LUMKOLRO-655287 format. One record per residue (C-alpha): residue number from 0; residue in three letters; x, y, z. Coordinates in Angstrom, 1 decimal, always signed. Each point is the difference from the previous one (the first is absolute). Layout:
{NUM 'ALA' {X Y Z}};
...
This chain:
{0 'UNK' {+8.0 -2.9 +0.1}};
{1 'UNK' {-2.0 +1.1 +3.0}};
{2 'UNK' {-0.9 -2.5 +2.7}};
{3 'UNK' {-3.4 -1.7 +0.0}};
{4 'UNK' {-0.7 +1.6 +3.5}};
{5 'UNK' {+0.7 +3.5 -1.4}};
{6 'UNK' {-2.2 -0.6 -3.0}};
{7 'UNK' {-2.8 -1.2 +2.3}};
{8 'UNK' {+0.4 +3.2 +2.1}};
{9 'UNK' {-0.2 +2.2 -3.1}};
{10 'UNK' {-3.1 -1.8 -1.2}};
{11 'UNK' {-1.6 +0.2 +3.5}};
{12 'UNK' {+0.9 +3.8 +0.1}};
{13 'UNK' {-2.0 +0.4 -3.3}};
{14 'UNK' {+2.4 -0.6 -2.9}};
{15 'UNK' {-2.0 -1.5 -2.8}};
{16 'UNK' {+1.3 -2.1 -2.8}};
{17 'UNK' {-1.0 +0.1 -3.6}};
{18 'UNK' {+2.0 -2.9 -1.5}};
{19 'UNK' {+2.1 +0.7 -3.0}};
{20 'UNK' {+2.7 -1.8 -2.0}};
{21 'UNK' {+3.2 -0.3 +2.0}};
{22 'UNK' {-1.7 +0.2 +3.4}};
{23 'UNK' {+1.2 -2.5 +2.6}};
{24 'UNK' {-2.4 -1.6 +2.6}};
{25 'UNK' {-0.5 -2.9 +2.3}};
{26 'UNK' {-3.2 -1.9 +0.7}};
{27 'UNK' {-1.2 +1.3 +3.3}};
{28 'UNK' {-0.7 -3.3 +1.7}};
{29 'UNK' {+2.1 -2.0 +2.5}};
{30 'UNK' {+2.2 -2.6 -1.5}};
{31 'UNK' {+0.1 +1.5 -3.5}};
{32 'UNK' {+1.2 +3.5 +0.8}};
{33 'UNK' {+3.7 -0.9 -0.5}};
{34 'UNK' {-0.3 -0.2 -3.8}};
{35 'UNK' {+0.3 +3.3 -1.8}};
{36 'UNK' {-1.8 +0.3 -3.4}};
{37 'UNK' {+0.3 +2.6 -2.7}};
{38 'UNK' {-2.9 +1.3 -2.1}};
{39 'UNK' {+1.0 -0.7 -3.6}};
{40 'UNK' {-1.9 -0.4 -3.2}};
{41 'UNK' {+1.7 -3.4 -0.4}};
{42 'UNK' {-0.4 -1.5 +3.5}};
{43 'UNK' {-2.3 +1.9 +2.3}};
{44 'UNK' {-2.6 +2.0 -1.8}};
{45 'UNK' {-2.4 +2.6 +1.4}};
{46 'UNK' {-3.7 -0.5 -0.9}};
{47 'UNK' {-2.6 +2.7 +0.9}};
{48 'UNK' {-3.5 -1.2 +0.6}};
{49 'UNK' {-3.0 +1.8 +1.4}};
{50 'UNK' {+0.4 -2.0 +3.2}};
{51 'UNK' {+3.7 +1.1 +0.4}};
{52 'UNK' {+3.5 -0.6 -1.3}};
{53 'UNK' {+1.3 -3.6 -0.3}};
{54 'UNK' {+3.6 -1.0 -0.6}};
{55 'UNK' {+0.1 -2.9 -2.4}};
{56 'UNK' {+2.9 -2.5 +0.0}};
{57 'UNK' {+0.9 -1.1 -3.5}};
{58 'UNK' {+3.5 -1.5 +0.3}};
{59 'UNK' {+1.3 -3.4 +0.8}};
{60 'UNK' {+1.6 +1.1 +3.3}};
{61 'UNK' {-3.4 +1.0 +1.4}};
{62 'UNK' {-1.7 -3.2 -1.3}};
{63 'UNK' {-1.9 -0.5 +3.3}};
{64 'UNK' {-1.5 +3.4 -0.1}};
{65 'UNK' {-2.7 +1.1 -2.4}};
{66 'UNK' {-0.6 +3.5 +1.4}};
{67 'UNK' {+0.0 +1.9 +3.3}};
{68 'UNK' {-2.2 +3.0 +0.8}};
{69 'UNK' {+2.2 +3.2 +0.3}};
{70 'UNK' {-1.6 +0.5 +3.4}};
{71 'UNK' {+1.8 -3.2 +1.2}};
{72 'UNK' {+3.3 +1.3 -1.3}};
{73 'UNK' {+2.5 +2.4 +1.7}};
{74 'UNK' {+1.8 +2.5 -2.2}};
{75 'UNK' {+3.8 +0.3 +0.6}};
{76 'UNK' {+0.7 +3.4 -1.6}};
{77 'UNK' {+3.4 +0.6 -1.5}};
{78 'UNK' {+2.3 +2.7 +1.1}};
{79 'UNK' {-0.9 +2.3 -2.9}};
{80 'UNK' {-3.7 -0.5 +0.6}};
{81 'UNK' {+0.4 +0.9 +3.7}};
{82 'UNK' {+2.0 +3.1 -0.9}};
{83 'UNK' {-2.7 +1.0 -2.6}};
{84 'UNK' {-2.7 -0.5 +2.6}};
{85 'UNK' {+1.8 +2.4 +2.4}};
{86 'UNK' {-0.2 +2.6 -2.7}};
{87 'UNK' {+1.0 +3.5 +1.2}};
{88 'UNK' {+0.4 -1.2 +3.6}};
{89 'UNK' {+3.3 -1.8 -1.1}};
{90 'UNK' {+3.1 +2.1 +0.8}};
{91 'UNK' {+3.0 -2.4 -0.3}};
{92 'UNK' {+1.5 -3.5 +0.3}};
{93 'UNK' {+3.3 -0.3 +1.7}};
{94 'UNK' {+2.2 -2.8 +1.4}};
{95 'UNK' {+0.9 +0.1 +3.7}};
{96 'UNK' {+2.2 -2.9 +1.1}};
{97 'UNK' {-1.7 -3.2 -1.0}};
{98 'UNK' {-3.5 +1.7 -0.3}};
{99 'UNK' {-1.7 +2.0 -2.7}};
{100 'UNK' {-1.7 +3.2 +1.2}};
{101 'UNK' {-3.0 +1.6 -1.7}};
{102 'UNK' {-0.7 +3.6 +1.0}};
{103 'UNK' {-3.7 +1.0 -0.6}};
{104 'UNK' {-2.3 +2.7 +1.0}};
{105 'UNK' {-2.7 -1.6 +2.2}};
{106 'UNK' {-2.6 +2.0 +1.8}};
{107 'UNK' {+1.8 +3.2 -1.0}};
{108 'UNK' {+3.4 -1.0 +1.5}};
{109 'UNK' {+3.1 -1.6 -1.5}};
{110 'UNK' {+0.5 -3.5 +1.4}};
{111 'UNK' {+2.5 -2.8 -0.7}};
{112 'UNK' {-0.8 -3.6 -0.5}};
{113 'UNK' {+2.8 -2.5 +0.1}};
{114 'UNK' {+0.1 -3.7 -1.0}};
{115 'UNK' {+2.6 -2.5 -1.3}};
{116 'UNK' {-1.6 +0.2 -3.5}};
{117 'UNK' {-0.9 +3.1 -1.9}};
{118 'UNK' {-3.5 -1.4 -0.8}};
{119 'UNK' {-0.8 -0.6 +3.7}};
{120 'UNK' {+1.2 +3.6 +0.8}};
{121 'UNK' {-2.3 +1.3 -2.7}};
{122 'UNK' {-2.8 -2.3 +1.3}};
{123 'UNK' {+0.4 +1.3 +3.5}};
{124 'UNK' {-0.2 +3.6 -1.2}};
{125 'UNK' {-3.1 -0.7 -2.1}};
{126 'UNK' {-1.6 -1.8 +2.9}};
{127 'UNK' {+0.5 +3.1 +2.3}};
{128 'UNK' {-1.1 +2.3 -2.9}};
{129 'UNK' {-3.3 -2.0 -0.5}};
{130 'UNK' {-0.7 -0.1 +3.7}};
{131 'UNK' {+0.6 +3.7 +0.4}};
{132 'UNK' {-2.4 +0.7 -2.8}};
{133 'UNK' {-2.7 -1.9 +1.9}};
{134 'UNK' {+0.5 +2.0 +3.2}};
């Protein structure tokens, strides 16, 4: 799972979230951003309204929450989602020592992005890819 800091950097770079079953997220507020939630038809359910998307909490573990606006949530994309978002820019994932290294074509050149976890390596590559697309 990627770090909250990397997820925030991806969001701030322009990555948008359209909640779907299986997605993980934190509530983007101090003091409650340590708990990771999963969108599920049984526990956290997505509700689309004209005013925006709301994530409804229906299970006993989230008894203190009724719902939270998706804009107040921070998506923690999975490794497979990050790889899919890289699309054709993705070249490879390898292991180098204790790090995972993602090679991706960013701004027309092949670049490497290393991190202790594969998801963070993908996230770093995606962050650079999004930023290069904005330049």
